[in-house]
C-alpha positions as CSV (number, residue, x, y, z in Angstrom):
1,M,0.0,0.0,0.0
2,N,1.3,3.4,-0.9
3,C,1.0,6.1,1.8
4,P,2.4,9.4,0.8
5,F,2.0,11.1,4.2
6,V,2.0,9.8,7.8
7,F,1.0,12.2,10.5
8,L,1.3,9.9,13.6
9,L,4.3,7.9,14.6
10,G,5.1,5.4,17.3
11,Q,2.3,4.1,19.5
12,Q,-0.1,6.6,17.9
13,S,0.5,5.4,14.4
14,M,-1.7,3.3,12.2
15,K,-1.6,-0.5,12.9
16,N,-0.3,-1.5,9.4
17,L,2.2,1.3,9.0
18,N,5.1,-1.1,8.5
19,K,3.3,-2.5,5.4
20,M,3.0,0.9,3.7
21,H,5.4,2.7,1.4
22,V,5.9,5.9,3.3
23,T,7.4,8.8,1.3
24,H,6.6,11.9,3.5
25,V,6.3,12.4,7.3
26,V,4.9,15.7,8.7
27,D,4.4,15.8,12.4
28,H,4.7,17.9,15.6
29,H,5.7,15.0,17.9
30,K,9.1,13.7,18.4
31,L,10.4,11.2,15.8
32,G,9.2,7.7,16.6
33,D,10.4,4.3,15.5
34,L,9.7,4.7,11.8
35,T,11.9,2.6,9.5
36,T,11.9,3.0,5.8
37,S,13.5,1.1,2.9
38,E,14.5,4.4,1.2
39,P,15.0,8.1,2.2
40,V,11.8,10.0,2.9
41,Y,10.9,13.7,3.2
42,L,10.6,14.6,6.9
43,R,9.2,17.8,8.4
44,F,9.0,18.1,12.2
45,E,8.3,21.3,14.0
46,P,7.7,22.1,17.7
47,V,4.2,23.5,17.2
48,G,0.9,22.6,18.8
49,C,-0.6,20.7,15.9
50,T,0.4,19.1,12.6
51,A,-2.3,21.2,10.9
52,T,-0.1,24.2,11.7
53,I,2.7,22.7,9.7
54,L,0.3,21.8,6.9
55,T,-0.9,25.4,6.7
56,K,2.7,26.6,6.5
57,L,3.3,24.1,3.6
58,F,0.2,25.4,1.7
59,R,1.4,29.0,2.2
60,E,5.0,28.2,1.2
61,N,3.8,26.7,-2.0
62,N,1.2,29.5,-2.7
63,L,-1.6,27.0,-2.5
64,E,-5.1,28.2,-1.7
65,I,-6.9,26.8,1.4
66,D,-10.6,26.7,0.6
67,Q,-13.3,27.0,3.2
68,K,-13.7,23.2,3.6
69,L,-10.0,22.6,4.1
70,A,-9.8,25.6,6.5
71,F,-12.6,24.1,8.6
72,L,-10.8,20.8,8.8
73,L,-7.5,22.5,9.7
74,I,-9.0,24.6,12.5
75,S,-10.9,21.5,13.8
76,A,-7.6,19.7,13.9
77,I,-5.9,22.6,15.7
78,L,-8.7,22.9,18.3
79,S,-8.7,19.2,18.9
80,D,-5.0,18.7,19.1
81,T,-4.4,21.7,21.4
82,L,-7.4,21.0,23.6
83,H,-8.9,24.3,22.5
84,F,-5.6,26.1,23.2
85,Q,-5.5,25.0,26.8
């Protein structure tokens, strides 16, 4: 199975992660125990939520964030930061 992006590593990761062909990892947690057969793109930042990094990636690449995606991103931010608490 091809999995272009993985957002959760270690104990939080998907059960069959070791069976996937991972090419990109974007996360705000520390690097877990991911092993790959070839080099991958990694982007880790000490922010409150992976959605923050994804938003930065969109802006860096001049990609538009439509209303539906913006809603998903803010939902992820609120969920992952426990409503900024």
